[in-house]
N, C-alpha and C positions, 0 to 999 in steps of 0.2 A: 695317826692322829692323836693317839694318846700321848706319844712323844712330844709332839708338836705342842699339845695343850700344856704338858708339864713344864716344857722350856718356856712358854709364855707366861705361866704361873710363877716361875722362879724370877723371870726377868721383872714381872709387875710386882712382885713382893719386895724385891730388893729396891725398886724405885718408889715404893710406898712405905718404906721402913718409917716407923713413927718416932717421935722424940717424946719426952716425959711420959713414957708408957701409954701413950695414945694407941688404941688397938689397930693393929695392922690391917690394911686393906688387901683383900685377895679377890679376884675375879671369881664369878660362879663356875662351878665345873659343870659339865654337860649334864649331870643328874640332878643338880640343885634346882629348887623350885623358886621362881621369882614372880613378881606381882606386876599390875599395870602402874603401881606407884613408885616412882624414882626414890622418894625418901625411904620407904620401907626397904626397898632392894638395897639401897646404900647402907643401911643399918645392918642388914644381913651380910654384906661384903665386908663390913668391919667387924663382925661377930657381936654386936650389940643385940641382935636377934640371932636365932639358931641360923648358922652358916648354911644349911641345907635347905633353909626355908620351910621346914617341915615341923608339924605340931606345936606352932606358936600359940601360947596361952595369953590371955589378958595380963597376967602378972608380966610376962616376957615383954608385951607390948609397952605396958606403963614403964617398967624399969628401964627397957631399952632406949625409949624415947627420952627418959629422964636423963639417963647417963650420958646419952650421945648429945642431944641439942637442948637439954633442960627444960623440956616441955612438961608442963604440970599435968598431973593425973587428971584434973578436971577439964583438959582439953584431949585427953586420950580415951577415956573409958566409953563415952557414947559411940564414937566410931569403931572402937574396939568391939563392943557388944554387938554392933552391927556386922562386923567382920565375921564373928562367930556363926552368925547365921548362914554364912555361905559353906560352912565346914563340910568336908568330905573324908575327915579323918576316921570316923567312927566314934568320936569322943567329942561331945557338944562343947566342951571347954578349951577345945583347940582348934586352929585352921591350918591349912597350908597356904603359903603366900599365893600360888596360883590358883586358889579357890576364889581369889578377889577378881578373877577375870569375869565372873558373872555381871551380865549387863543389868544396869539399872538397880544395882544394889549400892555399892560404892563407886564402881567404874561407870563413866558416863561419856556421851558424845563430846566432842570439842575438848579433848584433851590438848593441853599445851605441847605435848611431846609423842602422842600416840594417834594412831588412825582411829576411825570410828568403828565400832562393832560391825557395821554394815559391810565393810571392806574385807573382813575376815580375821584381821590381826589387830586387836585393841591392846596387845599385850606388850608387844616390843617397841622398843625406842625406835623413833622414826626421824631420820636426820632432816629430811625434807620439810617435815612439819615444824621441827624445832628450828631449822635455820629461818624459815619465815617468822616464827615467834621472835627469835632473837634479833629480827632487823629493827625491833622497836626498842632494844637496848643499846643505845648509840654511844653512851659515855661510860665512865668508869664505875659509877652507880646507877642504880634503877629508881626513878622517882615512882610516886603514886600514879601520876598521869601515864607514864610509859608502861607500868605494868597492867593498868586498867586498859589501855589501848591494844595491848597484846591480846589480853583475854578477850576483850570484845570482838577484835578483829578475827581471832581463831573461831569464835563461835559463828560469826558471820561466813566465813570461808567454808566451815564445815556444813552449815546450812545450805550453802548454795551447791554443794556437790553431793551431798548424802540424801538421796530421795526418800530415806526413812528416819532423818534426822529427828531427834526427839529429846529435848532437855526438860525435865520437869521443874517446877519452881524450885524444889529441894536441891536439884542438881545445879541450878543456877547459883543457889546460895554456897552450896559445897565448893564449886569452882572458885568463888570468892575466897573462901577460907583456904584453899589450896595455894592461890597467890599470895594471901596474907601470910601463910607459914613461910614460904621463902624469904618474903620481906622482912619478917621478924627474926628469922634464925640468921639470915646473912646480912641484916642491916640493922636499924635502930626501931625499937618498939614505939617510938613517938614520931620519928620523921621518915621511916622507911629507908629509901637510899640503900637498898641492898648492893652489895658490891657484886658487879656484873660477872667478873671472872669466876667468882665463888659459885654463883648460880648456874653459870655454864658448866662447871665441873660436876656439879651435883647431877644436872640432867644428862649430860653426854657420857660421864664416866661412872655415874652412881657411886660416888666417892665424896667424903667430906674433906673439904680443901684445908686440912690441917698444915700441910706442907707449905701452902701458900700464905699462911699466916691467920687463918680463921682460927678463932677460939670460941666455944659455946658461951652463950651469954652468962653473966655472973648473976644475972636477975631471972628468976624462973618466968618462963613464957607461959601465962595462964589463958584460960579461955576468955577472959574479959580482954586481955591484951590482944587477941586475935580478933575479937568481935570490934575493937577500937580500929584495928587496921583494915578490917573488911569495911567500916564505914568510910574510911579515908578513901579507899579503893572505889567504893560505890559513889561517893561525892566526886570523884575525878573520872567517872565513866561518862 
């Protein structure tokens, strides 16, 4: 099994060789920690966060999100401080990525790509769930209307099958911010229109689509930018 993994890692590394010094993508090894959040996992896979997913500090989070996707500190600090409350590291100033599995802290029901906590695995990418989410993304880019419909339908489907389904008002808001993030990172901060293939790569491969032509925004993505995108998604719902 170790040899099989090593060969896979070598092939993956060669296929994901960066240009312009963009950090290489490597799949996590069996002992690496990962979270329910595809973006944080992606950053660890590229080395913007500790690749082993262990002892992530608030500074790591702020710097990693800034360097990778140009997300401003004002959009990172609050969720980062909440993440620290899940810590099992023995150090209140760090957390492991899999600490974020804790239900109703940052992780919530009706993820676009994960199953609900009730079903036992709210951590691992679920291709069946994502396949259904992606049915709303029918063109080369994703509009606010399509992103809002994908989110709303996922919530409705989760509520229909999970007898313990529960999304608080805060979690509903957070789910809007999660959609706003991929719209802003892979699209336009005013018009949305995230590139569908780039979003697919993030969720399915937990990789930044640098090889496919994506570049991080030259304009810092601030909390106010995300609020604007949330407002557009809310209006389209």
